[in-house]
C-alpha positions in Angstrom: -26.4 -8.5 43.9 -25.2 -5.1 43.1 -22.3 -3.1 44.6 -23.5 -0.2 46.7 -23.6 3.1 44.7 -23.6 1.2 41.4 -26.7 0.9 39.2 -27.6 -2.5 37.9 -27.1 -2.9 34.1 -30.2 -3.6 32.0 -32.5 -1.9 29.5 -34.2 0.1 32.3 -30.9 1.5 33.5 -30.3 5.1 32.6 -26.9 5.9 31.1 -25.3 9.0 32.4 -24.7 10.5 28.9 -24.2 9.1 25.5 -22.4 10.7 22.4 -24.4 10.6 19.2 -23.0 11.3 15.8 -25.1 12.7 13.0 -24.5 12.5 9.2 -25.5 14.1 6.0 -28.8 16.0 5.9 -29.5 15.2 9.5 -26.3 16.9 10.7 -27.2 19.9 8.5 -30.7 20.1 10.0 -29.3 19.8 13.5 -26.5 22.3 12.7 -24.1 19.9 14.4 -22.4 16.6 13.8 -22.3 15.3 17.4 -24.5 15.7 20.5 -24.3 14.6 24.1 -27.7 13.2 25.3 -29.1 11.8 28.5 -31.8 9.3 27.4 -34.4 8.3 30.0 -34.1 4.6 28.8 -30.8 3.0 28.0 -31.9 1.7 24.6 -31.7 2.8 20.9 -35.4 3.8 21.2 -34.5 5.9 24.3 -31.7 7.6 22.2 -34.2 8.3 19.4 -36.7 9.8 21.8 -34.0 12.0 23.5 -32.7 13.1 20.1 -36.1 14.1 18.9 -36.7 16.1 22.0 -33.3 17.8 21.8 -33.5 18.6 18.1 -37.1 18.7 16.9 -36.0 19.7 13.4 -34.7 16.1 12.8 -37.6 14.3 14.4 -39.3 13.4 11.1 -36.1 11.8 9.8 -35.5 9.7 12.9 -38.2 7.1 12.2 -36.7 6.4 8.8 -33.0 6.5 10.0 -30.8 3.5 10.9 -28.9 3.5 14.1 -25.5 2.0 14.7 -24.1 1.1 18.1 -20.5 0.2 18.2 -20.2 0.2 14.4 -23.1 -2.3 14.0 -26.7 -1.6 13.0 -29.0 -1.9 16.0 -32.7 -2.4 16.6 -34.7 -0.1 18.9 -34.5 -2.6 21.8 -30.7 -2.7 21.7 -29.2 -1.5 25.0 -26.7 1.4 25.0 -24.1 2.4 27.5 -22.1 5.7 28.0 -19.1 4.2 26.2 -20.9 3.2 23.1 -20.3 5.0 19.8 -23.8 5.8 18.5 -24.4 6.9 14.9 -27.6 8.0 13.3 -27.6 7.2 9.6 -30.3 9.1 7.7 -32.0 7.6 4.7 -30.3 8.3 1.4 -31.5 8.4 -2.2 -29.6 8.2 -5.4 -29.8 7.2 -8.9 
């Protein structure tokens, strides 16, 4: 049972807004280090889709990037909420 006026939590619930932090080349391509998004699905996959739509220049990097929710790496099916810290970590190369 849910309280009137309150949305039931779950992967189909839509978070109001989430804050997403970008790093390295992804932040440079987006020309910003942090964005506020409203994903249509409250999962990491929903955040990826909303981010690709908001900043098409970084869409090619998203599929190869890791996502952290609350400081832990997260799979695409991981639920997100408005209070979560979400970070997109682009692939790195080095020698």
